[in-house]
C-alpha positions in Angstrom: -6.8 126.9 147.7 -5.3 123.8 145.9 -2.7 124.8 143.3 -1.6 121.4 142.0 -2.2 117.7 142.4 -0.2 114.5 141.7 -2.1 111.3 141.7 -0.3 108.0 141.9 -2.2 104.7 141.7 -5.3 106.6 142.8 -8.5 105.2 141.2 -8.0 105.2 137.4 -4.8 107.3 137.5 -1.4 105.6 137.4 0.7 108.7 137.7 -0.8 112.1 136.7 -0.2 115.7 137.6 -2.7 118.6 137.3 -2.4 122.3 137.8 -5.6 124.0 139.0 -6.8 127.5 138.4 -7.2 129.8 141.4 -10.6 130.6 139.9 -12.5 128.0 137.8 -11.1 124.7 136.5 -13.3 122.8 134.1 -12.5 119.1 133.9 -14.0 117.9 130.6 -14.1 114.4 129.1 -16.4 111.5 128.2 -18.0 109.3 130.8 -15.5 106.9 132.5 -12.5 109.2 131.7 -11.7 109.9 135.3 -13.4 113.3 135.8 -15.1 112.4 139.1 -12.0 110.6 140.3 -10.0 113.8 140.1 -12.7 115.7 142.0 -12.7 112.9 144.6 -8.9 113.3 145.0 -9.4 117.0 145.9 -12.0 116.1 148.5 -9.7 113.4 150.1 -6.9 116.0 150.3 -9.3 118.6 151.7 -11.6 116.6 154.0 -9.8 113.3 154.5 -12.3 110.9 152.8 -14.3 110.2 149.7 -18.0 110.9 149.4 -18.6 107.8 147.4 -16.1 105.1 148.2 -14.3 103.3 151.1 -10.5 103.9 151.5 -9.6 100.5 150.0 -11.6 101.4 146.8 -9.4 104.4 146.2 -6.4 102.3 145.5 -6.0 101.4 141.8 -6.7 97.9 140.7 -3.8 95.4 141.3 -1.9 98.0 143.4 -1.0 97.9 147.0 -0.9 101.6 147.7 -2.2 105.0 146.4 -0.8 108.5 147.0 -2.0 112.1 146.5 0.3 115.0 146.7 -1.1 118.5 146.8 0.3 122.0 146.9 -2.0 124.5 148.6 -1.8 128.1 149.7 -1.1 127.0 153.2 1.6 124.4 152.3 2.0 120.8 151.1 -0.3 117.9 151.8 0.1 114.2 151.1 -2.4 111.3 151.6 -1.0 107.8 151.5 -3.3 104.7 151.5 -1.9 101.2 151.8 -3.7 97.9 151.4 -1.8 95.5 153.6 -2.5 96.5 156.3 -5.3 98.9 155.3 -4.1 102.3 156.5 -4.5 105.9 155.6 -1.9 108.5 156.7 -1.8 112.3 156.1 1.2 114.5 156.0 0.8 118.3 156.3 4.1 120.1 155.7 6.0 116.9 156.7 4.0 116.2 159.9 2.1 112.9 159.9 -1.4 112.6 161.3 -3.9 109.7 161.2 -7.0 111.8 160.8 -7.8 115.3 159.6 -9.4 117.1 162.5 -11.6 120.1 161.7 -8.8 122.7 162.0 -6.7 120.7 159.6 -9.3 120.4 156.9 -9.8 122.7 153.9 -13.4 124.0 153.9 -15.1 122.4 150.9 -18.6 122.4 149.3 -19.5 119.5 147.1 -22.5 119.6 144.7 -23.2 116.4 142.8 -26.3 115.1 141.0 -27.5 113.0 144.0 -27.9 116.2 146.0 -30.9 117.0 143.7 -32.7 114.4 145.9 -31.8 116.3 149.1 -35.4 117.4 149.7 -37.4 114.5 148.1 -35.2 111.6 149.1 -34.9 109.8 152.5 -34.3 111.7 155.8 -30.7 110.3 155.9 -29.8 112.7 153.1 -31.0 115.7 155.0 -29.3 114.6 158.2 -26.1 114.1 156.3 -26.4 117.6 154.8 -26.5 119.1 158.3 -23.8 116.8 159.8 -21.3 117.5 156.9 -21.6 121.2 157.4 -21.3 120.9 161.2 -18.2 118.7 160.8 -16.6 121.6 158.9 -17.7 124.4 161.2 -17.9 123.0 164.8 -14.6 121.6 166.3 -15.2 118.2 167.8 -18.6 117.5 166.1 -17.2 114.8 163.8 -15.8 113.0 166.8 -19.1 113.3 168.7 -20.9 111.9 165.7 -18.5 109.0 165.4 -18.9 108.2 169.1 -22.7 108.3 168.8 -22.7 105.9 165.9 -20.4 103.5 167.7 -22.6 103.5 170.8 -25.7 103.1 168.7 -24.1 100.1 167.0 -23.2 98.5 170.3 -26.7 99.1 171.6 -28.2 97.5 168.5 -25.9 94.5 168.9 -27.2 94.0 172.4 -30.8 94.2 171.3 -30.2 91.5 168.7 -28.4 89.2 171.2 -31.1 89.9 173.9 -29.2 88.4 176.9 -31.0 87.7 180.2 -29.7 90.8 181.9 -30.4 93.0 178.9 -31.8 96.0 180.8 -28.8 96.2 183.1 -26.4 96.0 180.1 -28.3 98.6 178.1 -28.4 101.2 180.9 -24.9 102.4 180.4 -25.4 102.6 176.6 -28.7 104.4 177.1 -27.1 107.1 179.2 -24.2 107.6 176.8 -26.5 107.6 173.7 -28.7 110.3 175.4 -25.7 112.5 176.3 -24.2 112.4 172.8 -27.6 112.6 171.2 -28.4 115.8 173.1 -25.2 117.5 171.9 -25.8 116.4 168.2 -29.4 117.6 168.3 -28.6 121.0 169.7 -25.9 121.6 167.1 -28.2 120.6 164.3 -31.1 122.8 165.6 -28.7 125.8 166.0 -27.5 125.3 162.4 -31.0 125.2 161.1 -31.7 128.5 162.8 -28.6 130.0 161.1 -29.7 128.7 157.7 -33.2 130.2 158.2 -31.7 133.7 158.6 -30.6 133.7 155.0 -32.7 131.0 153.2 -35.6 133.1 152.1 -33.3 135.9 150.8 -31.1 133.6 148.7 -34.0 131.6 147.4 -35.9 134.8 146.4 -32.8 136.1 144.6 -32.4 132.9 142.5 -36.1 132.6 141.8 -36.6 136.4 141.2 -39.7 136.3 143.3 -40.4 137.0 147.0 -40.7 133.6 148.8 -40.8 132.7 152.5 -38.6 129.6 153.3 -38.6 128.2 156.8 -36.6 125.0 157.7 -37.8 123.0 160.7 -35.6 120.5 162.5 -38.0 117.6 163.2 -36.9 115.8 166.3 -38.9 113.6 168.7 -38.2 115.6 171.9 -37.8 119.1 173.1 -34.2 120.3 172.3 -33.7 121.8 175.8 -34.7 118.6 177.6 -33.4 116.1 175.0 -31.1 114.0 177.2 -33.6 113.2 179.9 -36.5 112.7 177.4 -34.5 110.3 175.2 -33.2 108.4 178.2 -36.7 107.8 179.5 -37.9 106.7 176.0 -35.0 104.3 175.5 -35.7 102.7 178.9 -39.4 102.4 178.2 -39.0 101.1 174.6 -36.6 98.2 175.3 -39.1 95.4 174.5 -40.2 97.1 171.3 -36.6 97.7 170.3 -35.8 94.1 170.8 -38.7 93.1 168.5 -37.5 95.6 165.9 -33.9 94.7 166.3 -32.7 98.3 166.3 -33.0 101.6 168.3 -36.0 103.5 167.1 -35.3 106.8 168.9 -32.5 109.3 168.8 -31.0 111.9 166.4 -30.4 109.1 163.8 -34.2 109.1 163.2 -34.6 112.9 162.9 -35.5 114.9 159.8 -35.4 118.3 158.2 -38.7 119.7 157.0 -39.3 122.8 154.9 -42.2 125.2 154.9 -42.7 127.1 151.6 -44.9 130.1 151.8 -46.6 128.6 154.9 -47.2 125.2 153.2 -45.3 122.0 153.5 -42.6 122.1 150.8 -42.1 118.4 150.2 -45.7 117.8 149.3 -46.3 121.0 147.3 -43.1 122.0 145.6 -42.6 121.7 141.8 -39.5 120.2 140.3 -38.2 123.7 139.5 -38.8 125.0 143.1 -37.1 121.9 144.5 -34.0 122.5 142.4 -34.0 126.2 143.3 -34.0 125.4 147.0 -31.3 122.8 146.7 -29.2 125.3 144.9 -30.0 127.9 147.5 -28.9 125.5 150.3 -25.6 124.9 148.5 -24.9 128.6 148.2 -25.7 128.9 151.9 -23.1 126.3 152.6 -20.5 128.4 150.8 -21.4 131.5 152.7 -21.6 129.8 156.1 -18.3 128.1 155.7 -16.6 131.3 154.6 -18.1 133.2 157.5 -17.2 130.7 160.2 -13.9 129.4 158.9 -12.7 132.9 157.8 -11.5 131.7 154.4 -13.2 131.0 151.0 -14.1 127.3 150.6 -13.4 125.1 147.6 -16.4 124.5 145.4 -16.6 121.1 143.7 -19.3 120.7 141.1 -19.7 117.2 139.7 -21.7 117.4 136.5 -24.5 119.5 138.1 -24.8 122.2 135.4 -26.5 119.6 133.2 -29.1 119.2 136.0 -30.1 122.9 136.0 -32.0 125.0 133.5 -30.6 128.2 132.1 -31.7 130.6 134.9 -30.4 128.4 137.7 -27.2 127.8 135.8 -26.7 131.5 135.6 -27.5 131.9 139.3 -24.9 129.3 140.2 -22.3 130.8 137.8 -22.7 134.2 139.5 -21.4 132.6 142.8 -18.8 130.3 141.2 -16.6 133.2 140.2 -16.1 134.2 143.8 -14.5 130.8 144.8 -11.9 128.4 143.6 -14.1 126.0 141.7 -13.6 122.7 140.0 -16.4 121.6 137.6 -16.7 118.3 135.8 -18.6 118.0 132.5 -18.8 116.0 129.3 -18.9 119.1 127.2 -17.1 122.3 128.3 -18.8 124.2 125.5 -22.1 124.0 127.4 -20.7 126.0 130.3 -21.1 129.4 128.6 -22.4 130.9 131.8 -18.9 130.8 133.4 -16.9 133.9 132.4 -13.3 132.8 133.0 -11.9 129.3 133.3 -9.1 126.9 132.6 -10.0 123.5 130.9 -8.4 120.2 131.7 -9.4 117.7 129.0 -9.4 114.0 129.8 -9.7 111.6 126.9 -8.4 108.3 128.2 -10.9 105.7 129.4 -10.6 104.2 132.9 
């Protein structure tokens, strides 16, 4: 739980202090008043990075540094970002660390308007949904994913250079990519199985109708033989990958598919059904994080109530009261579904 924040030269804030409710805090104000910047600061303190900007973009214009100080139930946290050189340092109760590993993060669920495209948008959104949840629940997964992306980038660079001894140079990267890819795929597939255990129940509760939801992790190879199958494919596809200029096989190409009452969801779902399932998946995030991490996660809602109709807003509000929640909105009077809250009103333009 985050009790208070002080933002110095962070985004649009020169020096501002905020006290947060242990239940629901509504951050209200016109567009460009800094609402999302405040939400973003909480996420940086909790998870270590922003969901919409690089580190250098978090420092206010014409400044050389930014700082966030937070008081939490577990102690004090500070994030310092400097521009020259670009560097981000965390302090947890006075102890400096360069990166927030999973045990040092605060479990957090973010729900923002772009998440409404989770099911209808590109596969990258669905892979990110799985990976973000795994980073918060599986120690070491974030590091494995970073290593995979680094190896993938190095392999793609070689493909574009296409040296004479390409096959020999690629071999070591193919092995490493297959090893890391197998670990990532197994974690994703296991998470999908866990989600499936509750998805139908939560969806049916929100929609007030019995519905069978089944998520399928769509990968190119059998999960239990992934490393060997991917390695063989990488070796056999070298010439095609050179022509493409990128690696066409691996977990970075996988997808998440949904079966809705035995029919493909993406092709048959209505707008309302899509929003209900996105909401159900976000509620599942909350429950899974709480179960695995053993503490209630923070819930950050960036102007999503305006994206939902009355029944879905009521469903979300019924879960909101169980967690420390920060909600941004242009009009606090619209959030009548939330029973108890504290309002922070922002009026200054960025």
